[in-house]
C-alpha positions as protocol buffer text, in pm:
chain_id: "A"
residue {
  index: 1
  type: MET
  ca { x: 9293 y: 10550 z: 13728 }
}
residue {
  index: 2
  type: SER
  ca { x: 9356 y: 10783 z: 14020 }
}
residue {
  index: 3
  type: SER
  ca { x: 9199 y: 11122 z: 14080 }
}
residue {
  index: 4
  type: ARG
  ca { x: 9170 y: 11289 z: 13742 }
}
residue {
  index: 5
  type: TYR
  ca { x: 9013 y: 11598 z: 13596 }
}
residue {
  index: 6
  type: TRP
  ca { x: 8919 y: 11553 z: 13231 }
}
residue {
  index: 7
  type: ARG
  ca { x: 8822 y: 11845 z: 13008 }
}
residue {
  index: 8
  type: ILE
  ca { x: 8541 y: 11745 z: 12771 }
}
residue {
  index: 9
  type: VAL
  ca { x: 8669 y: 11864 z: 12434 }
}
residue {
  index: 10
  type: GLU
  ca { x: 8409 y: 11711 z: 12202 }
}
residue {
  index: 11
  type: MET
  ca { x: 8044 y: 11610 z: 12222 }
}
residue {
  index: 12
  type: PRO
  ca { x: 7907 y: 11484 z: 11890 }
}
residue {
  index: 13
  type: GLY
  ca { x: 7594 y: 11680 z: 11801 }
}
residue {
  index: 14
  type: PHE
  ca { x: 7694 y: 11987 z: 12005 }
}
residue {
  index: 15
  type: ASP
  ca { x: 7922 y: 12282 z: 11942 }
}
residue {
  index: 16
  type: GLN
  ca { x: 8192 y: 12327 z: 12207 }
}
residue {
  index: 17
  type: GLU
  ca { x: 8031 y: 12660 z: 12296 }
}
residue {
  index: 18
  type: ASP
  ca { x: 7709 y: 12473 z: 12382 }
}
residue {
  index: 19
  type: ALA
  ca { x: 7895 y: 12206 z: 12582 }
}
residue {
  index: 20
  type: ASP
  ca { x: 8066 y: 12486 z: 12779 }
}
residue {
  index: 21
  type: MET
  ca { x: 7741 y: 12679 z: 12837 }
}
residue {
  index: 22
  type: GLU
  ca { x: 7779 y: 12736 z: 13215 }
}
residue {
  index: 23
  type: VAL
  ca { x: 8135 y: 12617 z: 13279 }
}
residue {
  index: 24
  type: PRO
  ca { x: 8404 y: 12452 z: 13067 }
}
residue {
  index: 25
  type: ALA
  ca { x: 8263 y: 12099 z: 13022 }
}
residue {
  index: 26
  type: PHE
  ca { x: 8440 y: 11841 z: 13240 }
}
residue {
  index: 27
  type: ILE
  ca { x: 8426 y: 11504 z: 13410 }
}
residue {
  index: 28
  type: ASN
  ca { x: 8626 y: 11443 z: 13727 }
}
residue {
  index: 29
  type: PHE
  ca { x: 8701 y: 11118 z: 13909 }
}
residue {
  index: 30
  type: GLU
  ca { x: 8824 y: 11104 z: 14268 }
}
residue {
  index: 31
  type: LYS
  ca { x: 9030 y: 10828 z: 14431 }
}
residue {
  index: 32
  type: LYS
  ca { x: 8744 y: 10697 z: 14643 }
}
residue {
  index: 33
  type: GLY
  ca { x: 8516 y: 10633 z: 14345 }
}
residue {
  index: 34
  type: LEU
  ca { x: 8334 y: 10964 z: 14367 }
}
residue {
  index: 35
  type: GLY
  ca { x: 8334 y: 11242 z: 14113 }
}
residue {
  index: 36
  type: SER
  ca { x: 8134 y: 11495 z: 13919 }
}
residue {
  index: 37
  type: PHE
  ca { x: 8066 y: 11625 z: 13570 }
}
residue {
  index: 38
  type: GLN
  ca { x: 7904 y: 11919 z: 13399 }
}
residue {
  index: 39
  type: PHE
  ca { x: 7822 y: 12001 z: 13038 }
}
residue {
  index: 40
  type: ILE
  ca { x: 7551 y: 12213 z: 12873 }
}
residue {
  index: 41
  type: LEU
  ca { x: 7301 y: 12253 z: 13162 }
}
residue {
  index: 42
  type: VAL
  ca { x: 7350 y: 11899 z: 13295 }
}
residue {
  index: 43
  type: ARG
  ca { x: 7555 y: 11836 z: 13608 }
}
residue {
  index: 44
  type: GLY
  ca { x: 7593 y: 11531 z: 13826 }
}
residue {
  index: 45
  type: GLU
  ca { x: 7767 y: 11357 z: 14113 }
}
residue {
  index: 46
  type: LEU
  ca { x: 7924 y: 11018 z: 14036 }
}
residue {
  index: 47
  type: ASP
  ca { x: 7959 y: 10685 z: 14210 }
}
residue {
  index: 48
  type: ALA
  ca { x: 8228 y: 10517 z: 14001 }
}
residue {
  index: 49
  type: ARG
  ca { x: 8392 y: 10176 z: 13967 }
}
residue {
  index: 50
  type: PHE
  ca { x: 8734 y: 10156 z: 13804 }
}
residue {
  index: 51
  type: GLU
  ca { x: 8790 y: 9844 z: 13595 }
}
residue {
  index: 52
  type: GLU
  ca { x: 8966 y: 9709 z: 13291 }
}
residue {
  index: 53
  type: ALA
  ca { x: 8790 y: 9609 z: 12969 }
}
residue {
  index: 54
  type: GLU
  ca { x: 8973 y: 9449 z: 12677 }
}
residue {
  index: 55
  type: GLY
  ca { x: 9303 y: 9547 z: 12837 }
}
residue {
  index: 56
  type: LYS
  ca { x: 9211 y: 9916 z: 12866 }
}
residue {
  index: 57
  type: PRO
  ca { x: 9139 y: 10115 z: 13182 }
}
residue {
  index: 58
  type: CYS
  ca { x: 8773 y: 10201 z: 13208 }
}
residue {
  index: 59
  type: VAL
  ca { x: 8530 y: 10348 z: 13455 }
}
residue {
  index: 60
  type: LYS
  ca { x: 8162 y: 10269 z: 13494 }
}
residue {
  index: 61
  type: PHE
  ca { x: 7942 y: 10490 z: 13705 }
}
residue {
  index: 62
  type: ALA
  ca { x: 7596 y: 10576 z: 13829 }
}
residue {
  index: 63
  type: TRP
  ca { x: 7507 y: 10939 z: 13881 }
}
residue {
  index: 64
  type: ILE
  ca { x: 7245 y: 11178 z: 14016 }
}
residue {
  index: 65
  type: GLY
  ca { x: 7211 y: 11545 z: 13936 }
}
residue {
  index: 66
  type: MET
  ca { x: 7021 y: 11820 z: 13757 }
}
residue {
  index: 67
  type: ASP
  ca { x: 6930 y: 11908 z: 13399 }
}
residue {
  index: 68
  type: GLU
  ca { x: 6839 y: 12274 z: 13421 }
}
residue {
  index: 69
  type: LEU
  ca { x: 6591 y: 12264 z: 13714 }
}
residue {
  index: 70
  type: ASP
  ca { x: 6490 y: 11898 z: 13680 }
}
residue {
  index: 71
  type: GLU
  ca { x: 6633 y: 11620 z: 13896 }
}
residue {
  index: 72
  type: VAL
  ca { x: 6787 y: 11351 z: 13674 }
}
residue {
  index: 73
  type: SER
  ca { x: 6995 y: 11038 z: 13712 }
}
residue {
  index: 74
  type: GLY
  ca { x: 7160 y: 10777 z: 13499 }
}
residue {
  index: 75
  type: ARG
  ca { x: 7473 y: 10581 z: 13435 }
}
residue {
  index: 76
  type: GLY
  ca { x: 7784 y: 10612 z: 13223 }
}
residue {
  index: 77
  type: GLU
  ca { x: 8104 y: 10456 z: 13107 }
}
residue {
  index: 78
  type: ALA
  ca { x: 8434 y: 10583 z: 12977 }
}
residue {
  index: 79
  type: TYR
  ca { x: 8750 y: 10428 z: 12836 }
}
residue {
  index: 80
  type: VAL
  ca { x: 9103 y: 10567 z: 12851 }
}
residue {
  index: 81
  type: ASP
  ca { x: 9331 y: 10531 z: 12547 }
}
residue {
  index: 82
  type: GLU
  ca { x: 9674 y: 10370 z: 12555 }
}
residue {
  index: 83
  type: THR
  ca { x: 9849 y: 10704 z: 12621 }
}
residue {
  index: 84
  type: GLY
  ca { x: 9643 y: 10762 z: 12936 }
}
residue {
  index: 85
  type: ASN
  ca { x: 9569 y: 11117 z: 12821 }
}
residue {
  index: 86
  type: LYS
  ca { x: 9246 y: 11075 z: 12623 }
}
residue {
  index: 87
  type: MET
  ca { x: 8909 y: 10937 z: 12723 }
}
residue {
  index: 88
  type: GLU
  ca { x: 8593 y: 10850 z: 12531 }
}
residue {
  index: 89
  type: GLY
  ca { x: 8263 y: 10772 z: 12694 }
}
residue {
  index: 90
  type: THR
  ca { x: 7890 y: 10807 z: 12718 }
}
residue {
  index: 91
  type: ILE
  ca { x: 7670 y: 10958 z: 12986 }
}
residue {
  index: 92
  type: TYR
  ca { x: 7320 y: 10809 z: 12980 }
}
residue {
  index: 93
  type: LEU
  ca { x: 7017 y: 10988 z: 13127 }
}
residue {
  index: 94
  type: PHE
  ca { x: 6755 y: 10763 z: 13286 }
}
residue {
  index: 95
  type: GLN
  ca { x: 6460 y: 10765 z: 13043 }
}
residue {
  index: 96
  type: GLY
  ca { x: 6640 y: 11032 z: 12840 }
}
residue {
  index: 97
  type: GLY
  ca { x: 6918 y: 11094 z: 12594 }
}
residue {
  index: 98
  type: ASP
  ca { x: 7270 y: 10964 z: 12559 }
}
residue {
  index: 99
  type: TYR
  ca { x: 7562 y: 11206 z: 12555 }
}
residue {
  index: 100
  type: ARG
  ca { x: 7883 y: 11080 z: 12394 }
}
residue {
  index: 101
  type: PHE
  ca { x: 8201 y: 11269 z: 12476 }
}
residue {
  index: 102
  type: ARG
  ca { x: 8575 y: 11285 z: 12423 }
}
residue {
  index: 103
  type: ALA
  ca { x: 8793 y: 11430 z: 12695 }
}
residue {
  index: 104
  type: SER
  ca { x: 9158 y: 11518 z: 12756 }
}
residue {
  index: 105
  type: LYS
  ca { x: 9336 y: 11492 z: 13090 }
}
residue {
  index: 106
  type: GLU
  ca { x: 9407 y: 11831 z: 13247 }
}
residue {
  index: 107
  type: LYS
  ca { x: 9519 y: 11972 z: 13575 }
}
residue {
  index: 108
  type: LYS
  ca { x: 9220 y: 12111 z: 13764 }
}
residue {
  index: 109
  type: LYS
  ca { x: 9220 y: 12492 z: 13758 }
}
């Protein structure tokens, strides 16, 4: 999985308007294993590892960032479907909630 910008199009438990509160919700992976994401009022910088699980491309990552004005961190994982255009994953907050998401590959605007 090379550098990719993924638009988060669904977060169970949240309306899309909520997910896009500050910016259109996204997760982005760079070639060198770095990246970023933002949804609702949560944003983070990623340290990612690209792997394969059960024959599917996947990425596992640690992250640090902010939730409103609070420093937060956690981990996450995401799996790409067979078309290479859809992704499903979860972003976990350390001692906090889990945010499941579905994303579609897009060109960064």
